[in-house]
Every structure is written in C-alpha cells, then in structure tokens.
C-alpha positions, 0 to 999 in steps of 0.5 A: 448119185444124188447131188447135194448143195451147201450154202454158207452165209459166211460168218453169219452172226457177223453179217447180222451185226453188219446189217445193224451197223453197216458203217463198220463194213469198211474196216476190221469187224468181229463178233465177240462172246463178251464185250470185255478184254477177256472175251473170245473172238467168235467171227471175223471179216476178211479185213480182220483176217488180213491183219492176223485176227482169227476166231479163238483169240481174246478181244484184247489180243485182237485189239493189239493186232488192229487198234481200229477193230470194231466188235460187238456181241450178237444175241442168240435170239437174233441168230436164231431169227436169221436162221429161220428167215434163211431156211424159209427162203431156201425151201423155195429152192429145195424140198429138203434142207438141213441147218447146221446145229454147230455153225449158224449160217451153214445149210445143206440142200438136197439138189436131186430132182430139180432139173425140170424147174431150172435149166441147169445146175448153175442157174439153180445155184445162182438163183439161190445166191441172188435170193440171199443177196436180196435179203442182204446176205452174202453167201457161197453156194457149192453144188457137189456130191459129198456132205463134208466136201461141199461144206469145206469148199463153201467155207473157202470159196466166196462165190458159186461153185458147181463141181463136175464130178467127184474127182473135181470135188476132191481136188477142190476140197484138199486145197481148203485151208484149215483156218477156214473150218470151224476147228479147235483154234489150239489144234489148228495153231499146232498143226500149222507149226508142223506145216499142216495148212490145208485139208490135203496136208491133214489127210496125209497124217495117220489118224491114230497119231492125230487122235493121240496128239490133237484129240477127237475133234481133229481126228473126226475132221480127218475121218470126214475128209477121207470119207471114213465117216459120213454124217447122216442127212437130217433135213429139218421138217418145216412147220405146217402153215396155218390154214383156214377153210371156209365153205359157203352154202349157197355159193357166194358171188358177192365180193363185198360179202366175201371180203367181210367173211375173209376179214372175220377169219383173218384175225384169228390167224394173225392172233395165232401167229402173234402168240407164236412170235411170228408175223404173216409174210405171205397169204395164199387165197384159194377160191374154189368155184361152184362145182357143176355137173357139166363143168368143174372149174380149177381153183383161183389162187391169189397170193398176197405178199406185204412189203414186210412180214406184218400183223396189221389186219388193215394192211392185209385187207387193203391188199386183198381188196385191191386184188379183188378189184383188179380181178373181180370174181367171175364165178360163185365161190363155194369154198375158200382156203386161207394159207398163212406163211410166217416169218419172225415178228419184231417187237414193234409188230407184236406191240401193234397187235396186242396193244392196238392203235393208240386212241387219238382224243384230238381227232375224236374231238375234231370229229364231234365238233364237225357233227355239232356244226352240222346237226346242232349243239344238242346232237352230241350228248352223254348220259349223267346219272341222277336220283330217280325212283323210276329207271327212266328217271335215273339219268339225264342227257347233257351236252358233251363238249369234249371227250376224255379217257375212260376210267379203267378202274376195276368194278367192285361187282359185276353189273348188268348191261341193259338197253332201255327203250326211250319209252316203255313198250306195251306188251301183249296182255296175258291172263295172270297179272301177278307173275311173268308166266312160262309159255308167254310169247313176250317177244313174239313167236320168233323168240319163243316162249318164256322159259325162266323168270326172276322177280318181282322187284317192286318199284313205287313212288311219285305219290306227291304227283302221280303214284306209280307202282310197278313189278319188274321181272327179268324173263328169258325166252327159248332163244336165250334172250333176256327181257326187262319187263314190268307190270304197271298196277295203275294201268293194269298192263305189261310193258317192256323197259328194255333188254339185257345184253 
C-alpha cells in the first residue's frame, strides 16, 4: 500500500506572526480576524490554550480569560507567500505534494518510492522537520497510510511520528482531541457537553443523528474518521522554472566571454521573475562541453545559491564569477542552459529592480575632481548651446565643475540624436553634385550603397568673413545606417558631418 505523509506547520499564521514579533513567544498569542473586541480568534499558541483560549472565541472573551494576551491580524498575502515558500521546500523531499485549501500550513506528501534516497522512513521525516526548522517553522511530520488519519495525528502530535501499520495508525487517530481539528467551534462545544472529546468518542455515535443534530460538517468528519469517505489526492503542479538555452558556434572556451554572454541573458530572467513578484532563489547552470566523435563528455552543472532570494544582478554575477574562478573551464562549451528557481520577492527587492540604484552625485563629483587633478582643468567639459549658422558653430565646450540631476521634463517633440565629427570628414567624390544619389558607397562597401535620402536642407552664411553654402542630406545605406552629409559649393566636394543614432 502507498504511504502518505502529512506535514502540519501548527497554527501556521500564528508562526508567521511570531516570526515578525518573536518577543511575544513567551506569553499567550493569538491571530484574530479583526483587531477589535468583536473580532474572532482564529489561531492560538499552546500558552493561550492552557488558559482556556480557543479558536472561535471573540477577542473580548479571549482577553477576559487572559488579560496579557497579545493578538494581531496576519494579512492573507503573507499567508500565501508562506505557503509557497514551504511548498517549494517540500518538493525537495517528494515529487508530489498537496497544500490544504482550507487550513494553511497543512501539506500532504506522497511518500512512495523514496527508499533509494533515504535509508529509512524515519530519516526522511526527520529531514523534512529539520529543513522546516531551518526556515524558522515548527512542524509535525506524520507518515502513515490514510489521508485523514495522518492529518488528525499531525494536528495533535508536535513531533515526528512514523506509523508501523494501519492498526497502529487507527489507534493513534482515535486519541486525537476534537479541539485539535478545524471543526465548527459551536458543534465542538456541544459535543464536549455530551462527553465526546476525541475522535474515538465521535466514531461511536450514529452518523444519522450527528447529521441531524450537529450538521453536515460534523457528519462529514465522522465519515472521514471511519473511512466511509476518502478525499481524492489532489497534488499541486509546480510552476515550471524559467529556462534560457544559449548555443555557441563555434564552441566557447574563453571564460570572460562566456560570463559576458551569461550576464546578457540573466537580466531578462530577472525581469520575468520581477513581473511575477518573484525573486531568484537558486540558479542552475548546465554547461555542455563540445561534442566530439571520439568522446562525449557529461554536462557540468553549477548551482548558484544566494544567501536569500534576490533580483540583484550584481550579486548573482559575482557568485557566478567566483564559481568559474574556483573551477575554471576545462573544455570548450557548445551549449549553456540557465534554470531559475524562484521564491516570493519582497518589496525591497522589487523596488531595487524596477527603480535601480539611486544616483550618488557626491561620488560622481569626487570622481570628476580626481580626473581634473590628474589630467588638468580642461579634461572635464560639457557642451553649451549657442547661436551659429553652421552645426559645428551651434555649441561650445565649457568646463564642468559640478554635476547636477538631469532635467526630466517631457520633450515637446521628438529629436534626432546625432554624433558629430570634430571636423567634417571628406567623402569619396561622385559625378552628381546636386543630390545624394542612390547606389553611392558613402560609407564604403561594408555598409552597402545608399538606398534612400532626404534633402537638400540649405545652410548659408558667413558673408561678413568667408561665405559658406552647403546642401545637407540624410542618407540611409543598405545596412540601415543613417549618415548626415553635405555638399560644400565653395569647395565643390562632399563631406560627412556625422551620423544619426
């Protein structure tokens, strides 16, 4: 028979609260639906139970039982993040898991077929408990046979339980108190008044009278305990991790070039994770060596695990670089597969990713001061616009003493971004002087011939010194490059003023 395990992170929302407020752990603590006297108590710790505080009470009644009770609301999103975090951990121990939809913190694991990975069932259950403890969660792990039975025992036992057989499981289940189960508080209190305190007492009652007097929920609990009703196994399907496959032709053998390529593919992975409000918890890098007819080498697998889930590209690239320095490449690589395993991202990580690091003007100005000291006061300049009839006379260079934040106001209209030569660059001659004709190799054979042109745009002036007359054109080459050229009528030849980015 297949074996099934139940993991119960006892009073799960309460444990999330205590991770946030550890100073409350020594006293009575509760999670409430609403932080008002009429708010309902949802989860309580052992100290609260010993003074008579149980789920279902009002906050006011709980305070009357224990005036030092500490209580707070745990938002649903924090509970959901915690469930995802634990589910990701449990998948390292079992291929199929199911998280309870009704009780957060309860998980079922399919335990069959794990004998080859663990020496014993006890070792497997303790490994799960220790892994959860490393995350700061206290949990019970019960390995048995029936879904409801392992669930009930996990709700009552605080530690690891490995049930030898079904008879042992049934005996342990019957001893479970009803107040340990997530049942209707009113029905539970009425049953206790009748002397029904545990599952063993409950199964002795007739199901028809239970349904009539205590409702469908209590009758359903009776059916689950007796085995008349078995809930189906509904394992959750984990999201596929994000993958990126890089192929190299010819195979890459230089580690620095490989790192640069990895960096260009890492950013889109982090972007996809951030859009899903996730961060990278573990990165697996599979390096496939060059395949040769005489020898097929197995892939090299490196695991990059940051101290916490992150979206910081610099942190991850530092870890990747350290891994490659610690174990250099031995063979040329023809294929790399990146596999990203995720975890919930906090707001700090998301702000860092989307907003980026804040600019430090003081650090930039200190760097510029070092450059001026080393290279002279004119080494750091910036362009200042001025009136001029020619493009090269439309600005001047001035010393830049101090940086300031840029003006981020919206541009009123789109503007061309052009790079300009310090001096116009002479171009090869062509027969026609009145237009930039198609087929002209304005930038050499590598760029291809001119396929399109716009112009002319006439510029003239300087009659008071030396008259200048130019006809400007924008020309596009076959390779898609745009060049900014002009014909100088006085010199009777073509020049390149710059390029359009």
